[in-house]
C-alpha positions in Angstrom: -3.2 25.6 -5.9 -1.1 22.5 -5.2 -0.5 22.4 -1.5 -2.7 22.1 1.7 -1.5 25.6 2.7 -2.6 27.1 -0.6 -6.0 25.2 -0.4 -6.6 26.7 3.0 -6.0 30.2 1.8 -8.9 30.0 -0.7 -12.6 29.6 -0.3 -12.5 26.2 -1.9 -13.2 23.8 1.0 -16.8 22.7 1.5 -16.2 20.0 4.0 -13.6 19.1 6.5 -13.6 16.5 9.3 -11.6 14.3 11.7 -11.5 10.8 10.3 -9.8 7.6 11.1 -9.6 6.0 14.6 -10.8 9.1 16.3 -14.0 9.2 14.2 -14.5 5.4 14.8 -14.1 6.0 18.6 -11.2 3.5 18.5 -8.4 6.0 19.2 -5.7 5.3 21.8 -3.2 7.9 23.3 -0.8 7.3 20.5 -3.3 7.7 17.7 -2.7 10.3 15.1 -5.4 12.8 14.0 -6.5 12.1 10.4 -8.1 14.9 8.5 -10.3 14.5 5.4 -12.0 17.1 3.3 -13.7 18.1 0.1 -12.9 21.1 -2.0 -13.9 22.7 -5.3 -11.3 23.9 -7.8 -11.5 27.5 -8.8 -13.5 27.7 -12.1 -10.5 28.7 -14.2 -8.3 25.8 -12.9 -11.1 23.2 -13.3 -11.5 24.1 -17.0 -7.8 24.2 -17.6 -5.3 21.3 -18.0 -4.3 21.8 -14.4 -7.1 19.8 -12.8 -6.1 18.5 -9.3 -8.1 15.5 -7.9 -6.4 15.3 -4.5 -4.2 17.3 -2.2 -2.5 15.5 0.8 0.5 15.8 3.1 3.5 13.5 3.0 2.2 11.0 5.3 -1.5 10.9 3.9 -2.8 11.8 7.4 -4.4 14.8 5.9 -6.1 14.5 2.5 -8.6 16.7 0.6 -10.5 15.5 -2.5 -11.8 17.7 -5.3 -15.6 17.5 -5.7 -15.5 15.5 -8.9 -13.1 12.9 -7.5 -15.0 12.8 -4.3 -18.3 12.1 -6.1 -16.6 9.5 -8.4 -15.4 7.6 -5.3 -18.7 7.8 -3.6 -20.3 6.3 -6.8 -17.8 3.4 -6.6 -18.8 2.9 -2.9 -15.2 3.5 -1.7 -15.3 2.7 2.1 -13.0 5.5 3.2 -14.9 8.1 1.1 -18.5 7.0 1.7 -18.1 7.3 5.5 -17.6 11.0 5.0 -21.2 11.3 4.1 -22.2 10.3 7.7 -19.6 11.5 10.0 -20.4 12.1 13.8 -21.2 15.7 14.5 -18.3 16.1 16.9 -15.9 15.1 14.1 -17.0 17.7 11.6 -14.7 20.7 11.5 -16.5 22.6 8.7 -19.5 21.8 6.5 -21.0 24.2 4.0 -24.7 24.0 3.0 -23.6 22.8 -0.4 -22.1 19.6 1.0 -25.5 18.9 2.8 -27.0 18.3 -0.7 -24.8 15.2 -1.1 -27.1 12.5 0.3 -25.7 9.0 1.2 -29.0 7.5 -0.2 -27.9 8.4 -3.7 -24.7 6.3 -3.4 -25.3 3.4 -1.0 -25.7 0.2 -3.1 -25.0 -3.4 -3.1 -21.4 -2.6 -4.4 -20.6 -2.1 -0.7 -20.5 -5.9 -0.2 -17.5 -6.1 -2.5 -15.7 -2.8 -1.8 -15.8 -3.2 2.0 -15.1 -6.8 2.0 -12.2 -6.5 -0.4 -10.7 -3.7 1.5 -11.1 -5.6 4.7 -9.1 -8.5 3.3 -6.3 -6.2 2.2 -5.9 -5.5 5.8 -5.4 -9.1 6.6 -2.7 -9.2 4.0 -1.0 -6.2 5.5 -1.2 -7.8 8.9 0.4 -11.1 7.5 3.1 -9.0 5.7 4.1 -7.5 9.0 4.3 -11.0 10.4 6.8 -12.0 7.6 8.9 -9.0 8.3 9.1 -9.6 12.0 9.8 -13.3 11.7 12.1 -12.9 8.7 14.3 -9.8 9.2 16.8 -8.8 6.5 20.3 -7.9 7.4 21.1 -4.2 6.9 24.2 -4.7 4.8 23.1 -5.7 1.4 24.5 -8.7 -0.4 26.4 -8.2 -3.6 26.3 -9.8 -7.1 29.2 -12.0 -6.0 27.0 -13.6 -3.3 24.8 -14.9 -6.0 27.5 -16.4 -8.1 28.4 -20.1 -8.3 31.3 -21.8 -10.0 30.8 -25.3 -11.7 33.9 -27.6 -11.8 33.6 -31.2 -12.6 30.7 -32.7 -10.7 30.2 -30.0 -8.1 29.4 -26.3 -7.6 30.8 -23.9 -5.1 30.0 -20.3 -4.1 32.3 -17.9 -6.0 33.8 -16.9 -2.7 34.7 -20.4 -1.8 36.0 -21.2 -5.2 38.4 -18.2 -5.2 39.6 -18.9 -1.6 40.1 -22.6 -2.2 42.1 -22.0 -5.4 44.0 -19.0 -4.1 42.5 -16.8 -6.8 41.6 -13.1 -6.9 38.4 -11.7 -8.4 40.0 -8.9 -10.1 42.1 -11.2 -12.4 39.0 -13.1 -13.6 37.3 -12.6 -16.9 33.8 -13.6 -18.0 32.3 -14.4 -21.4 28.7 -15.4 -22.2 27.9 -19.0 -23.1 25.5 -19.2 -26.0 22.1 -20.7 -25.3 22.8 -21.0 -21.6 21.0 -18.2 -19.6 23.1 -16.5 -16.9 26.0 -18.9 -17.4 29.6 -17.7 -18.3 32.9 -19.2 -19.1 35.3 -18.1 -16.3 38.8 -17.3 -17.3 41.8 -16.4 -15.1 45.1 -14.6 -15.8 47.0 -12.3 -13.6 48.9 -10.8 -16.4 45.9 -10.4 -18.8 43.5 -7.5 -19.4 40.4 -9.2 -17.8 37.9 -6.9 -16.1 37.1 -9.0 -13.0 33.8 -10.5 -11.9 31.8 -7.3 -11.1 32.4 -3.6 -10.9 31.9 -1.8 -7.6 28.2 -1.0 -7.1 27.0 -2.8 -10.2 24.0 -5.0 -10.3 25.3 -7.5 -12.9 28.5 -9.4 -13.7 31.2 -7.7 -15.8 32.2 -9.2 -19.3 35.7 -9.2 -20.6 37.1 -9.3 -24.1 38.6 -12.7 -24.1 41.5 -13.7 -26.6 40.6 -16.5 -29.0 43.1 -19.0 -27.6 42.4 -18.5 -24.0 40.9 -21.5 -22.2 38.2 -21.2 -19.6 38.9 -22.3 -16.0 35.3 -23.2 -15.1 31.7 -22.2 -15.7 30.2 -19.4 -13.6 26.5 -19.2 -13.1 24.9 -15.9 -11.8 21.6 -16.4 -10.1 20.2 -13.1 -11.6 16.5 -13.9 -10.6 17.6 -14.7 -7.0 19.6 -11.6 -6.8 16.8 -9.3 -8.1 14.3 -10.9 -5.8 16.6 -10.4 -2.8 17.3 -6.7 -3.8 13.4 -6.0 -3.9 13.0 -7.8 -0.5 15.9 -5.8 1.1 14.6 -2.5 -0.2 11.0 -3.2 1.0 12.2 -4.4 4.4 14.4 -1.4 5.2 11.9 1.0 3.8 9.5 -0.5 6.2 12.0 -0.2 9.1 12.7 3.4 8.4 9.1 4.5 7.9 7.2 2.3 10.5 5.5 3.7 13.4 7.8 2.6 16.2 5.2 2.7 19.0 2.8 0.6 16.9 5.6 -1.8 16.0 6.7 -2.2 19.6 3.2 -2.9 20.6 2.9 -5.6 18.0 6.1 -7.1 19.2 5.1 -7.0 22.8 2.0 -9.0 22.4 4.1 -11.8 20.7 1.4 -12.7 18.2 3.6 -11.6 15.3 0.8 -9.8 13.3 -0.3 -6.2 13.0 -3.3 -6.0 15.4 -4.4 -2.7 14.2 -4.8 -3.9 10.6 -6.8 -6.9 11.9 -9.0 -4.6 14.0 -9.9 -2.6 10.8 -10.6 -5.8 8.9 -13.5 -6.5 11.4 -14.6 -2.9 11.5 -15.0 -2.8 7.7 -16.8 -6.2 7.6 -19.2 -5.2 10.4 -19.8 -1.9 8.5 -20.5 -3.8 5.4 -23.1 -6.0 7.1 -24.8 -2.9 8.7 -25.0 -1.1 5.4 -26.6 -4.3 3.8 -29.1 -4.7 6.6 -30.0 -1.1 7.5 -28.7 1.2 4.8 -26.8 3.1 7.5 -23.1 4.0 7.6 -22.2 3.6 11.3 -18.8 5.5 11.6 -18.7 5.7 15.4 -18.6 2.0 16.4 -21.0 0.4 18.8 -18.7 -2.7 18.7 -15.8 -0.6 20.1 -14.9 -3.0 23.0 -14.6 -6.1 20.6 -12.6 -4.1 18.2 -10.2 -2.9 20.7 -9.7 -6.4 22.0 -8.7 -7.3 18.5 -6.3 -4.3 18.5 -5.0 -5.5 21.8 -4.1 -8.9 20.2 -6.4 -10.9 22.4 -7.0 -13.4 19.6 -4.8 -15.7 17.5 -4.2 -14.6 13.9 -5.6 -18.0 12.4 -8.7 -17.6 14.5 -9.3 -14.0 13.3 -8.8 -15.0 9.7 -11.4 -17.8 10.1 -13.9 -15.5 11.7 -13.4 -12.8 9.0 -13.9 -15.5 6.3 -17.3 -16.6 7.8 -18.5 -12.9 8.0 -17.5 -12.3 4.4 -19.4 -15.5 3.4 -22.5 -14.3 5.4 -22.5 -11.0 3.5 -23.8 -12.9 0.3 -27.1 -13.7 2.1 -27.3 -10.2 3.7 -26.9 -8.3 0.4 -29.2 -10.9 -1.5 -32.0 -9.8 0.9 -31.0 -6.2 1.0 -33.3 -3.4 -0.2 -30.3 -1.5 -1.5 -30.1 -0.8 -5.2 -27.6 -2.8 -7.2 -25.4 0.2 -8.0 -25.8 4.0 -8.0 -27.6 5.7 -10.8 -24.8 7.4 -12.6 -27.1 9.8 -14.4 -28.5 11.1 -11.2 -25.0 11.2 -9.7 -23.8 13.3 -12.6 -26.8 15.6 -12.3 -25.9 16.3 -8.7 -22.2 16.9 -9.6 -23.1 19.5 -12.3 -25.7 21.1 -9.9 -23.2 21.4 -7.1 -20.4 22.8 -9.2 -22.7 25.4 -10.9 -24.0 26.6 -7.5 -20.5 26.8 -6.1 -19.2 28.9 -9.0 -22.3 31.1 -9.0 -22.0 31.8 -5.2 -18.3 32.4 -5.5 -18.0 34.6 -8.6 -14.7 36.0 -7.4 -13.2 32.4 -7.2 
């Protein structure tokens, strides 16, 4: 059992729900339907080396967690997992009596202050990351090693391209040899009738070295900015991977409001912070949001990015006082958590002897 299709053919699923924006009552017409669930591995597979903790589709819109992993994440007060313990009834697609035995009171603790707040601030970083991508696009045609090579002659340095053009030289007749104790610096040789290997081979990510005859004299010194080239390649790959995989409708919406940040990420920042405060004050996980109008106004980019960051920071700071006065336990009792896990698995295997 390794795919969602295979999982659904078994009797392994004990809980399944609609999650994400539709569960929060924050969906818009373009919102996807996220599905989350919990399953129990067949006994034989659980005790074998083929343990599987999670099964999801390619986009992670659909994800099912094996009972052990689900309980572990609940014990760590993972925000996305904890909320499954208090889903609105109209979002629950299936729930077995076994799942009803998993009570949120066993797991909710003061760890939520950290887990929810930290997750909230990763959303701010994602929103800021989109801002950087929007403001600083990367050309599709990737630069080459040659674009990061510079030639030192006398008291000045020029780009390799300029140097070759200015001196009417061709790259294929060049030869390079390392200079001892000088990182990324090479003696540059030139000879049209020699056997030099050139500056770089096609498609290579580093310069090409040649076997230089002992009596040949260098023409200049070449510096290859290897760190700069490596950083550029990483940035280029990240940017175009983002372009190829981004949600175009969501991207166009972010462009249209001209605030240059991902408004959806910022909305979830405040959802998470508000949920953290509510858990600390009331011990309740409010999945369906009563602050829907405010959160949607953030998603609509009605606020400036800097103002939202400042507001989020203040809420995060206020959580210290909320959790200091909270009646929540410091952390879940792992002995009790483990008892529950053993009990649930034993019951499942007993009730499904054919599994």
